[in-house]
C-alpha atoms as a printed R data frame, in Angstrom:
    type eleno elety resid chain resno       x       y       z
1   ATOM     1    CA   MET     A     1 -65.522 -15.848 -35.977
2   ATOM     2    CA   VAL     A     2 -61.962 -14.712 -36.589
3   ATOM     3    CA   ILE     A     3 -58.724 -13.974 -34.757
4   ATOM     4    CA   VAL     A     4 -57.115 -10.700 -35.857
5   ATOM     5    CA   GLY     A     5 -53.424 -10.144 -35.190
6   ATOM     6    CA   ASP     A     6 -51.647  -7.478 -33.170
7   ATOM     7    CA   ALA     A     7 -48.432  -5.598 -33.989
8   ATOM     8    CA   THR     A     8 -47.528  -4.873 -30.351
9   ATOM     9    CA   GLY     A     9 -44.018  -6.057 -29.555
10  ATOM    10    CA   ALA     A    10 -43.159  -6.815 -33.189
11  ATOM    11    CA   GLN     A    11 -39.440  -7.277 -33.682
12  ATOM    12    CA   ILE     A    12 -36.870  -8.810 -35.989
13  ATOM    13    CA   PRO     A    13 -34.949 -11.287 -33.834
14  ATOM    14    CA   LYS     A    14 -31.237 -11.869 -33.753
15  ATOM    15    CA   LEU     A    15 -30.096 -13.219 -37.088
16  ATOM    16    CA   ASP     A    16 -29.735 -16.992 -37.247
17  ATOM    17    CA   ILE     A    17 -29.604 -19.494 -40.108
18  ATOM    18    CA   SER     A    18 -33.391 -19.895 -40.188
19  ATOM    19    CA   LEU     A    19 -34.132 -16.168 -40.433
20  ATOM    20    CA   ARG     A    20 -31.301 -15.594 -42.909
21  ATOM    21    CA   LEU     A    21 -32.487 -18.273 -45.329
22  ATOM    22    CA   ILE     A    22 -36.269 -18.104 -44.923
23  ATOM    23    CA   ASN     A    23 -36.809 -14.334 -44.933
24  ATOM    24    CA   TYR     A    24 -33.652 -12.875 -46.413
25  ATOM    25    CA   ALA     A    25 -32.197 -15.338 -48.933
26  ATOM    26    CA   ASP     A    26 -32.439 -12.607 -51.566
27  ATOM    27    CA   VAL     A    27 -30.423 -10.083 -49.504
28  ATOM    28    CA   GLN     A    28 -26.762 -10.100 -50.466
29  ATOM    29    CA   ASN     A    29 -25.279  -8.131 -47.578
30  ATOM    30    CA   GLU     A    30 -26.275  -9.242 -44.076
31  ATOM    31    CA   ASP     A    31 -25.609  -5.731 -42.809
32  ATOM    32    CA   ASP     A    32 -28.723  -4.643 -44.730
33  ATOM    33    CA   ILE     A    33 -30.953  -6.872 -42.587
34  ATOM    34    CA   PRO     A    34 -32.567  -4.842 -39.785
35  ATOM    35    CA   GLN     A    35 -32.526  -6.146 -36.232
36  ATOM    36    CA   GLY     A    36 -34.475  -5.449 -33.077
37  ATOM    37    CA   PRO     A    37 -37.902  -3.898 -32.453
38  ATOM    38    CA   TYR     A    38 -39.819  -2.442 -35.361
39  ATOM    39    CA   PRO     A    39 -40.013   1.363 -35.271
40  ATOM    40    CA   GLN     A    40 -42.730   2.509 -32.889
41  ATOM    41    CA   GLN     A    41 -44.395   4.389 -35.737
42  ATOM    42    CA   VAL     A    42 -44.851   1.096 -37.583
43  ATOM    43    CA   VAL     A    43 -46.366  -0.617 -34.532
44  ATOM    44    CA   ASP     A    44 -48.703   2.267 -33.720
45  ATOM    45    CA   GLU     A    45 -49.921   2.760 -37.279
46  ATOM    46    CA   ALA     A    46 -50.333  -0.966 -37.883
47  ATOM    47    CA   ASN     A    47 -52.410  -1.314 -34.723
48  ATOM    48    CA   GLU     A    48 -54.541   1.687 -35.647
49  ATOM    49    CA   ASP     A    49 -55.274   0.088 -39.022
50  ATOM    50    CA   LEU     A    50 -55.998  -3.300 -37.453
51  ATOM    51    CA   GLU     A    51 -58.541  -1.653 -35.173
52  ATOM    52    CA   LEU     A    52 -60.260  -0.106 -38.200
53  ATOM    53    CA   PHE     A    53 -60.286  -3.532 -39.827
54  ATOM    54    CA   CYS     A    54 -61.827  -5.062 -36.701
55  ATOM    55    CA   ASP     A    55 -64.557  -2.409 -36.772
56  ATOM    56    CA   VAL     A    56 -65.401  -3.348 -40.367
57  ATOM    57    CA   LEU     A    57 -65.599  -7.014 -39.419
58  ATOM    58    CA   ARG     A    58 -67.827  -6.308 -36.424
59  ATOM    59    CA   ASP     A    59 -70.136  -4.199 -38.599
60  ATOM    60    CA   GLU     A    60 -70.555  -7.342 -40.732
61  ATOM    61    CA   SER     A    61 -71.553  -9.315 -37.606
62  ATOM    62    CA   VAL     A    62 -68.196 -11.094 -37.378
63  ATOM    63    CA   THR     A    63 -67.008 -12.073 -33.897
64  ATOM    64    CA   VAL     A    64 -63.456 -10.729 -33.522
65  ATOM    65    CA   LEU     A    65 -60.915 -12.229 -31.126
66  ATOM    66    CA   ARG     A    66 -57.347 -11.067 -30.474
67  ATOM    67    CA   PRO     A    67 -54.102 -12.775 -29.390
68  ATOM    68    CA   ASP     A    68 -53.330 -13.041 -25.698
69  ATOM    69    CA   ALA     A    69 -51.332  -9.911 -24.910
70  ATOM    70    CA   SER     A    70 -49.613 -11.589 -21.947
71  ATOM    71    CA   TRP     A    71 -47.436 -13.637 -24.343
72  ATOM    72    CA   GLU     A    72 -44.540 -11.445 -25.392
73  ATOM    73    CA   PRO     A    73 -43.552 -12.294 -28.976
74  ATOM    74    CA   ARG     A    74 -40.047 -13.249 -30.049
75  ATOM    75    CA   TYR     A    75 -41.067 -12.205 -33.584
76  ATOM    76    CA   TYR     A    76 -44.658 -10.940 -33.616
77  ATOM    77    CA   HIS     A    77 -48.340 -11.796 -33.281
78  ATOM    78    CA   TYR     A    78 -49.258  -9.820 -36.385
79  ATOM    79    CA   CYS     A    79 -49.988 -12.837 -38.620
80  ATOM    80    CA   PRO     A    80 -51.925 -15.537 -36.737
81  ATOM    81    CA   ARG     A    81 -52.573 -17.306 -40.068
82  ATOM    82    CA   ASP     A    82 -48.898 -18.277 -40.329
83  ATOM    83    CA   GLY     A    83 -48.636 -20.575 -37.356
84  ATOM    84    CA   VAL     A    84 -51.943 -22.392 -36.914
85  ATOM    85    CA   LEU     A    85 -54.049 -24.391 -39.378
86  ATOM    86    CA   VAL     A    86 -57.708 -24.821 -38.471
87  ATOM    87    CA   HIS     A    87 -59.627 -27.171 -40.764
88  ATOM    88    CA   ASP     A    88 -62.675 -29.161 -39.677
89  ATOM    89    CA   ASP     A    89 -61.565 -31.016 -36.528
90  ATOM    90    CA   LEU     A    90 -57.869 -30.333 -37.024
91  ATOM    91    CA   ILE     A    91 -56.244 -27.562 -34.990
92  ATOM    92    CA   LEU     A    92 -52.559 -27.735 -35.862
93  ATOM    93    CA   SER     A    93 -49.707 -25.616 -34.587
94  ATOM    94    CA   THR     A    94 -47.507 -26.102 -37.623
95  ATOM    95    CA   PRO     A    95 -43.775 -26.998 -37.564
96  ATOM    96    CA   GLN     A    96 -42.641 -23.532 -38.594
97  ATOM    97    CA   PRO     A    97 -39.205 -22.986 -40.144
98  ATOM    98    CA   LEU     A    98 -38.351 -19.775 -38.255
99  ATOM    99    CA   ARG     A    99 -36.899 -20.613 -34.867
100 ATOM   100    CA   ALA     A   100 -38.189 -17.392 -33.328
101 ATOM   101    CA   ARG     A   101 -41.789 -18.300 -34.206
102 ATOM   102    CA   ARG     A   102 -41.955 -21.833 -32.839
103 ATOM   103    CA   THR     A   103 -43.933 -20.826 -29.709
104 ATOM   104    CA   GLU     A   104 -46.141 -18.182 -31.298
105 ATOM   105    CA   TYR     A   105 -49.207 -20.412 -30.973
106 ATOM   106    CA   HIS     A   106 -49.249 -19.816 -27.204
107 ATOM   107    CA   ALA     A   107 -50.816 -16.389 -27.771
108 ATOM   108    CA   LEU     A   108 -53.777 -18.131 -29.472
109 ATOM   109    CA   GLU     A   109 -53.967 -21.203 -27.249
110 ATOM   110    CA   SER     A   110 -56.640 -19.988 -24.826
111 ATOM   111    CA   ILE     A   111 -58.946 -19.261 -27.769
112 ATOM   112    CA   LEU     A   112 -58.231 -22.425 -29.729
113 ATOM   113    CA   ASN     A   113 -58.646 -24.709 -26.719
114 ATOM   114    CA   GLN     A   114 -62.334 -23.801 -26.736
115 ATOM   115    CA   TYR     A   115 -62.722 -25.483 -30.125
116 ATOM   116    CA   GLY     A   116 -60.851 -28.741 -29.561
117 ATOM   117    CA   LYS     A   117 -57.519 -30.321 -28.807
118 ATOM   118    CA   MET     A   118 -54.562 -28.695 -30.523
119 ATOM   119    CA   THR     A   119 -51.921 -30.824 -32.184
120 ATOM   120    CA   VAL     A   120 -48.506 -29.212 -31.728
121 ATOM   121    CA   ALA     A   121 -46.188 -30.338 -34.500
122 ATOM   122    CA   ARG     A   122 -42.547 -30.400 -33.495
123 ATOM   123    CA   CYS     A   123 -39.628 -29.438 -35.689
124 ATOM   124    CA   SER     A   124 -36.079 -29.647 -34.371
125 ATOM   125    CA   GLN     A   125 -34.944 -26.737 -36.592
126 ATOM   126    CA   VAL     A   126 -31.367 -28.002 -36.523
127 ATOM   127    CA   ASP     A   127 -28.948 -26.487 -39.016
128 ATOM   128    CA   ALA     A   128 -29.196 -29.542 -41.293
129 ATOM   129    CA   LEU     A   129 -32.783 -28.558 -42.126
130 ATOM   130    CA   TYR     A   130 -31.590 -25.430 -43.928
131 ATOM   131    CA   ASN     A   131 -29.999 -25.231 -47.366
132 ATOM   132    CA   THR     A   132 -27.504 -22.376 -47.643
133 ATOM   133    CA   ALA     A   133 -27.321 -22.897 -51.423
134 ATOM   134    CA   CYS     A   134 -30.559 -20.895 -51.647
135 ATOM   135    CA   LEU     A   135 -28.754 -17.621 -50.916
136 ATOM   136    CA   GLY     A   136 -29.165 -15.431 -53.976
137 ATOM   137    CA   ASP     A   137 -30.821 -18.213 -55.997
138 ATOM   138    CA   PRO     A   138 -34.660 -18.292 -56.041
139 ATOM   139    CA   ASP     A   139 -34.576 -21.623 -57.872
140 ATOM   140    CA   VAL     A   140 -33.034 -23.315 -54.817
141 ATOM   141    CA   LEU     A   141 -35.315 -23.698 -51.797
142 ATOM   142    CA   ALA     A   142 -34.247 -22.909 -48.249
143 ATOM   143    CA   LEU     A   143 -35.456 -26.144 -46.657
144 ATOM   144    CA   ASN     A   144 -33.975 -29.597 -46.981
145 ATOM   145    CA   GLU     A   145 -36.152 -32.701 -46.586
146 ATOM   146    CA   THR     A   146 -34.754 -33.848 -43.242
147 ATOM   147    CA   GLU     A   147 -38.052 -33.429 -41.341
148 ATOM   148    CA   PRO     A   148 -41.518 -31.902 -41.885
149 ATOM   149    CA   CYS     A   149 -41.461 -28.115 -41.807
150 ATOM   150    CA   PHE     A   150 -44.070 -25.596 -42.979
151 ATOM   151    CA   ASP     A   151 -46.036 -22.474 -42.150
152 ATOM   152    CA   ALA     A   152 -49.812 -22.742 -42.084
153 ATOM   153    CA   ALA     A   153 -49.937 -19.921 -44.651
154 ATOM   154    CA   ASN     A   154 -48.423 -22.344 -47.173
155 ATOM   155    CA   ILE     A   155 -51.892 -23.931 -47.242
156 ATOM   156    CA   LEU     A   156 -55.264 -22.943 -48.690
157 ATOM   157    CA   ARG     A   157 -58.386 -24.864 -47.670
158 ATOM   158    CA   ASP     A   158 -61.087 -25.947 -50.132
159 ATOM   159    CA   ASN     A   159 -63.602 -28.402 -48.680
160 ATOM   160    CA   ASP     A   160 -61.767 -31.751 -48.698
161 ATOM   161    CA   ASN     A   161 -58.781 -30.328 -50.603
162 ATOM   162    CA   LEU     A   162 -55.713 -28.759 -49.027
163 ATOM   163    CA   TYR     A   163 -53.450 -26.912 -51.468
164 ATOM   164    CA   TYR     A   164 -49.862 -26.808 -50.214
165 ATOM   165    CA   LEU     A   165 -47.091 -24.604 -51.629
166 ATOM   166    CA   VAL     A   166 -43.614 -26.117 -51.597
167 ATOM   167    CA   SER     A   167 -41.400 -23.078 -51.001
168 ATOM   168    CA   ASN     A   168 -38.867 -21.564 -48.636
169 ATOM   169    CA   SER     A   169 -41.427 -21.951 -45.856
170 ATOM   170    CA   GLY     A   170 -42.694 -25.460 -46.597
171 ATOM   171    CA   ASN     A   171 -40.898 -28.619 -47.720
172 ATOM   172    CA   ARG     A   172 -42.207 -31.694 -49.548
173 ATOM   173    CA   VAL     A   173 -42.007 -33.965 -46.514
174 ATOM   174    CA   GLY     A   174 -44.184 -31.385 -44.755
175 ATOM   175    CA   ALA     A   175 -46.938 -32.040 -47.305
176 ATOM   176    CA   GLU     A   176 -46.610 -35.772 -46.652
177 ATOM   177    CA   TYR     A   177 -46.907 -35.191 -42.910
178 ATOM   178    CA   LEU     A   178 -50.006 -33.057 -43.395
179 ATOM   179    CA   GLN     A   179 -51.556 -35.838 -45.473
180 ATOM   180    CA   GLU     A   180 -50.935 -38.269 -42.593
181 ATOM   181    CA   LEU     A   181 -52.717 -35.895 -40.221
182 ATOM   182    CA   CYS     A   182 -55.666 -35.525 -42.622
183 ATOM   183    CA   PRO     A   183 -56.327 -39.016 -44.002
184 ATOM   184    CA   THR     A   184 -59.842 -38.101 -45.171
185 ATOM   185    CA   LYS     A   185 -58.573 -35.058 -47.098
186 ATOM   186    CA   LYS     A   186 -56.409 -34.692 -50.179
187 ATOM   187    CA   VAL     A   187 -53.209 -32.650 -49.913
188 ATOM   188    CA   TRP     A   188 -52.144 -31.212 -53.281
189 ATOM   189    CA   PRO     A   189 -48.501 -30.037 -53.410
190 ATOM   190    CA   ILE     A   190 -47.836 -27.049 -55.678
191 ATOM   191    CA   GLU     A   191 -44.234 -26.841 -56.842
192 ATOM   192    CA   ASP     A   192 -41.965 -24.660 -58.972
193 ATOM   193    CA   VAL     A   193 -44.191 -21.590 -58.682
194 ATOM   194    CA   TYR     A   194 -42.772 -19.246 -56.052
195 ATOM   195    CA   ALA     A   195 -40.015 -19.555 -53.458
196 ATOM   196    CA   TYR     A   196 -40.705 -16.531 -51.194
197 ATOM   197    CA   MET     A   197 -42.879 -17.974 -49.551
198 ATOM   198    CA   HIS     A   198 -46.647 -18.344 -48.686
199 ATOM   199    CA   LEU     A   199 -49.450 -19.403 -51.008
200 ATOM   200    CA   ASP     A   200 -51.963 -16.670 -50.224
201 ATOM   201    CA   SER     A   201 -50.148 -13.972 -52.190
202 ATOM   202    CA   THR     A   202 -50.248 -16.224 -55.267
203 ATOM   203    CA   ILE     A   203 -53.772 -17.658 -55.140
204 ATOM   204    CA   SER     A   204 -56.822 -16.330 -53.342
205 ATOM   205    CA   LEU     A   205 -59.967 -18.478 -53.204
206 ATOM   206    CA   LEU     A   206 -62.771 -15.931 -53.503
207 ATOM   207    CA   ARG     A   207 -65.751 -18.251 -53.336
208 ATOM   208    CA   GLU     A   208 -66.664 -21.705 -54.570
209 ATOM   209    CA   GLY     A   209 -65.520 -21.917 -58.188
210 ATOM   210    CA   LEU     A   210 -63.829 -18.488 -58.411
211 ATOM   211    CA   MET     A   211 -60.239 -17.578 -57.614
212 ATOM   212    CA   LEU     A   212 -57.828 -14.673 -57.940
213 ATOM   213    CA   LEU     A   213 -54.445 -15.497 -59.495
214 ATOM   214    CA   ASN     A   214 -51.123 -13.669 -59.387
215 ATOM   215    CA   PRO     A   215 -50.016 -13.314 -63.036
216 ATOM   216    CA   SER     A   216 -46.355 -12.833 -62.111
217 ATOM   217    CA   ARG     A   217 -46.244 -16.402 -60.748
218 ATOM   218    CA   ILE     A   218 -49.056 -18.403 -62.328
219 ATOM   219    CA   LYS     A   219 -48.380 -18.582 -66.054
220 ATOM   220    CA   SER     A   220 -50.644 -21.516 -66.902
221 ATOM   221    CA   LEU     A   221 -53.558 -23.290 -65.243
222 ATOM   222    CA   ASP     A   222 -51.514 -26.465 -65.645
223 ATOM   223    CA   GLN     A   223 -49.424 -25.260 -62.694
224 ATOM   224    CA   LEU     A   224 -52.469 -25.565 -60.443
225 ATOM   225    CA   PRO     A   225 -53.810 -28.663 -58.689
226 ATOM   226    CA   LYS     A   226 -56.376 -30.526 -60.755
227 ATOM   227    CA   PRO     A   227 -59.469 -29.404 -58.778
228 ATOM   228    CA   LEU     A   228 -58.586 -25.732 -59.353
229 ATOM   229    CA   GLN     A   229 -58.056 -26.134 -63.094
230 ATOM   230    CA   SER     A   230 -61.820 -26.144 -63.640
231 ATOM   231    CA   TRP     A   231 -62.473 -23.003 -61.572
232 ATOM   232    CA   ASN     A   232 -63.200 -19.597 -63.044
233 ATOM   233    CA   TYR     A   233 -60.426 -17.117 -62.380
234 ATOM   234    CA   ILE     A   234 -59.500 -13.448 -62.295
235 ATOM   235    CA   TRP     A   235 -55.989 -12.294 -63.144
236 ATOM   236    CA   CYS     A   236 -54.995  -9.855 -60.433
237 ATOM   237    CA   PRO     A   237 -54.274  -6.441 -61.950
238 ATOM   238    CA   ASP     A   238 -50.984  -4.709 -61.322
239 ATOM   239    CA   PRO     A   239 -51.061  -3.525 -57.687
240 ATOM   240    CA   GLY     A   240 -51.679   0.049 -56.707
241 ATOM   241    CA   GLU     A   241 -49.022   1.669 -54.560
242 ATOM   242    CA   VAL     A   242 -48.443  -0.143 -51.278
243 ATOM   243    CA   TYR     A   243 -46.147   1.752 -48.906
244 ATOM   244    CA   HIS     A   244 -43.540   0.187 -46.651
245 ATOM   245    CA   TYR     A   245 -41.423   1.796 -43.966
246 ATOM   246    CA   PRO     A   246 -37.926   2.600 -45.325
247 ATOM   247    CA   GLY     A   247 -35.534  -0.278 -44.738
248 ATOM   248    CA   TYR     A   248 -38.309  -2.696 -43.765
249 ATOM   249    CA   CYS     A   249 -40.043  -4.688 -46.489
250 ATOM   250    CA   ASN     A   250 -41.213  -8.223 -45.818
251 ATOM   251    CA   SER     A   251 -43.395  -8.807 -48.876
252 ATOM   252    CA   SER     A   252 -43.665  -7.945 -52.552
253 ATOM   253    CA   LYS     A   253 -46.120  -5.534 -54.141
254 ATOM   254    CA   TRP     A   254 -48.397  -8.550 -54.743
255 ATOM   255    CA   ILE     A   255 -49.569  -8.387 -51.142
256 ATOM   256    CA   ASN     A   256 -52.803  -7.150 -52.754
257 ATOM   257    CA   VAL     A   257 -53.666 -10.787 -53.599
258 ATOM   258    CA   ASN     A   258 -53.628 -11.440 -49.840
259 ATOM   259    CA   LEU     A   259 -57.190 -10.269 -49.306
260 ATOM   260    CA   LEU     A   260 -59.845 -11.607 -46.940
261 ATOM   261    CA   MET     A   261 -63.277 -12.722 -48.087
262 ATOM   262    CA   ILE     A   262 -65.523 -11.563 -45.257
263 ATOM   263    CA   ASN     A   263 -68.360 -13.400 -46.966
264 ATOM   264    CA   PRO     A   264 -68.799 -14.721 -50.532
265 ATOM   265    CA   ASN     A   265 -69.831 -11.272 -51.751
266 ATOM   266    CA   LEU     A   266 -67.544  -8.978 -49.741
267 ATOM   267    CA   ALA     A   267 -63.745  -8.711 -49.850
268 ATOM   268    CA   ALA     A   268 -61.487  -6.726 -47.533
269 ATOM   269    CA   ILE     A   269 -58.774  -5.155 -49.696
270 ATOM   270    CA   GLU     A   270 -56.130  -2.478 -49.179
271 ATOM   271    CA   SER     A   271 -57.440   1.035 -49.798
272 ATOM   272    CA   ASN     A   272 -55.206   1.821 -52.804
273 ATOM   273    CA   GLN     A   273 -56.204  -1.244 -54.836
274 ATOM   274    CA   HIS     A   274 -58.738   0.418 -57.121
275 ATOM   275    CA   ALA     A   275 -57.965  -1.723 -60.172
276 ATOM   276    CA   LEU     A   276 -58.490  -4.872 -58.113
277 ATOM   277    CA   ARG     A   277 -61.763  -3.477 -56.818
278 ATOM   278    CA   ALA     A   278 -62.970  -2.919 -60.376
279 ATOM   279    CA   GLU     A   279 -62.155  -6.506 -61.333
280 ATOM   280    CA   LEU     A   280 -63.858  -7.977 -58.282
281 ATOM   281    CA   GLU     A   281 -66.969  -5.881 -58.810
282 ATOM   282    CA   LYS     A   282 -67.332  -7.382 -62.297
283 ATOM   283    CA   HIS     A   283 -67.978 -10.644 -60.463
284 ATOM   284    CA   ASN     A   284 -70.483  -9.114 -58.023
285 ATOM   285    CA   ILE     A   285 -67.994  -8.938 -55.169
286 ATOM   286    CA   ASP     A   286 -68.196  -5.730 -53.160
287 ATOM   287    CA   CYS     A   287 -65.023  -4.379 -51.572
288 ATOM   288    CA   ALA     A   288 -64.360  -2.894 -48.166
289 ATOM   289    CA   MET     A   289 -61.455  -0.543 -48.884
290 ATOM   290    CA   ILE     A   290 -59.433  -0.484 -45.668
291 ATOM   291    CA   GLN     A   291 -56.283   1.444 -44.849
292 ATOM   292    CA   ALA     A   292 -53.383  -0.911 -44.101
293 ATOM   293    CA   ARG     A   293 -50.184   1.112 -44.133
294 ATOM   294    CA   HIS     A   294 -47.761  -1.634 -43.133
295 ATOM   295    CA   GLN     A   295 -48.823  -4.753 -44.992
296 ATOM   296    CA   ARG     A   296 -45.481  -4.832 -46.784
297 ATOM   297    CA   THR     A   297 -43.493  -3.561 -43.797
298 ATOM   298    CA   LEU     A   298 -44.663  -6.401 -41.575
299 ATOM   299    CA   GLY     A   299 -45.379  -8.963 -44.283
300 ATOM   300    CA   GLY     A   300 -49.092  -9.637 -43.990
301 ATOM   301    CA   GLY     A   301 -52.239  -8.681 -45.873
302 ATOM   302    CA   PHE     A   302 -55.789  -9.117 -44.627
303 ATOM   303    CA   HIS     A   303 -55.656 -12.893 -45.105
304 ATOM   304    CA   CYS     A   304 -52.452 -13.354 -43.118
305 ATOM   305    CA   VAL     A   305 -53.441 -11.039 -40.247
306 ATOM   306    CA   THR     A   306 -56.525 -13.168 -39.646
307 ATOM   307    CA   LEU     A   307 -57.267 -16.741 -38.673
308 ATOM   308    CA   ASP     A   308 -60.890 -17.646 -39.297
309 ATOM   309    CA   LEU     A   309 -62.274 -20.254 -36.903
310 ATOM   310    CA   LYS     A   310 -65.876 -20.610 -38.035
311 ATOM   311    CA   ARG     A   311 -67.888 -19.373 -41.002
312 ATOM   312    CA   GLN     A   312 -71.681 -19.464 -41.093
313 ATOM   313    CA   HIS     A   313 -71.735 -20.414 -44.765
314 ATOM   314    CA   ASP     A   314 -69.244 -23.314 -44.383
């Protein structure tokens, strides 16, 4: 059972300190940052591709749910993975760093309330949370340690382990807060790997004991949490061409790591990633090659545009 996002109403909100530092710290000239609604072509094509993706999931007997269309986004509802962490009994609306996304969970609330009580983590998002020294310097992170702050997509789940990327979208005190919420789990911070910004374009957990690693960021297994150091791994090949709409690019070419395992033997990957398909097939993983024209435009691959609620093989 999975929630799949929706590009309807997607927009880049008015520039504030949170958006400037979290999404655009590498942009020198603020005038180069687009504002307002995404081009209608982007929205229409993204939704067409999401519908094709939903059809693939349904053909694999996956129950597909969608965000509540009555909640108009201030940013978008394209990436439900970013704002809500679902793990065992925990349903957490995370203390996101982008001010425009702080209420995004409302579009998922009617679905999530069927599975348990949601914990809504609060983050004041005052200016003191943000570190302007990160502008133009990927070695300086955008978040100070004044209060817990993180996107759910900073986290990968592995049984009783939660791997947490310290980056522009998740601070160290956020990892400590998550550990308090999950006293029976172990939160493993991952640091000094990648600033911009989620974990699921750096590591993809394919199935128990096998992972896909981004070779531009992971240079040694010593960078990984101890439980992952004993896993088998695949180095992700150089990505095939991934288009983005001119002037709008919210992710790197390594969005191909951001795949979704539909089941332990089937991965949903972007239709141009033939080298990745060849590598996965060596490990007996079949690939559903699915058109996704605006993964880079909108900043979300098949992992980020989904939020899985229940898996039969869990």
